[in-house]
C-alpha positions in Angstrom: 69.2 -10.5 -19.6 65.7 -11.5 -19.0 63.4 -14.5 -19.7 61.8 -14.2 -23.1 58.1 -13.5 -22.4 57.1 -16.0 -25.1 57.9 -18.7 -22.6 55.5 -19.8 -19.9 56.7 -21.1 -16.6 55.2 -23.3 -13.9 56.7 -24.6 -10.7 55.5 -27.2 -8.2 57.1 -28.3 -5.0 59.8 -30.4 -6.7 59.6 -29.6 -10.5 59.7 -26.7 -12.8 58.6 -26.3 -16.4 59.3 -23.9 -19.1 57.1 -24.1 -22.3 57.2 -21.9 -25.4 54.0 -20.3 -26.7 53.1 -20.3 -30.4 55.4 -18.6 -32.8 58.6 -19.7 -31.0 61.4 -21.6 -32.8 61.8 -24.0 -29.8 58.9 -26.5 -29.8 59.8 -28.6 -26.7 59.3 -28.4 -23.0 62.0 -27.8 -20.4 61.6 -29.8 -17.2 63.8 -29.3 -14.2 64.1 -29.2 -10.4 63.6 -26.4 -7.9 67.0 -24.9 -8.8 65.9 -24.4 -12.3 62.6 -22.9 -11.0 64.5 -20.4 -8.8 66.8 -19.3 -11.6 63.9 -18.9 -14.0 62.0 -16.9 -11.4 65.0 -14.5 -11.1 65.1 -14.2 -14.9 61.6 -12.8 -15.0 63.1 -9.4 -14.2 66.1 -7.9 -15.9 69.2 -9.2 -14.2 72.8 -10.4 -14.6 74.4 -13.8 -14.0 76.3 -12.4 -11.1 73.1 -11.1 -9.5 71.4 -14.5 -9.9 74.4 -16.2 -8.2 74.3 -13.8 -5.3 70.5 -14.3 -4.8 70.9 -18.1 -5.1 73.6 -18.1 -2.4 71.2 -16.3 -0.1 68.5 -18.9 -0.7 70.5 -22.2 -1.0 73.4 -23.6 1.0 75.8 -25.3 -1.4 79.5 -26.1 -1.6 81.8 -23.4 -3.2 81.4 -23.3 -7.0 78.2 -25.4 -7.2 75.8 -22.5 -7.5 78.0 -20.7 -10.1 78.2 -23.9 -12.1 74.4 -24.5 -11.9 73.5 -20.9 -12.9 76.0 -20.9 -15.8 74.7 -24.2 -17.1 71.0 -23.1 -16.9 71.7 -19.8 -18.6 73.7 -21.6 -21.3 70.8 -24.0 -22.0 68.2 -21.2 -22.0 70.3 -19.3 -24.6 70.5 -22.4 -26.8 66.7 -22.6 -27.0 66.2 -18.8 -27.4 64.6 -18.3 -24.0 66.6 -15.3 -23.0 66.4 -11.7 -24.2 69.8 -10.0 -23.9 
């Protein structure tokens, strides 16, 4: 899976944004924290959910299961708005 190139991303120190360009069926804006930004950055290249979890564990220290839950939730939400190419 990979982030659909019809979505633009921007991350600041504490917030991340995902915005569709014209011609996209989703017409809103996704706003999230640095976790969202890290996941979206990993989705800029072809990857798997398992690979994202592995790389997030290398970057963040979180209790068991938290990273898996966060990654699963973000991927599910991105699928709902058509932001993933699978």
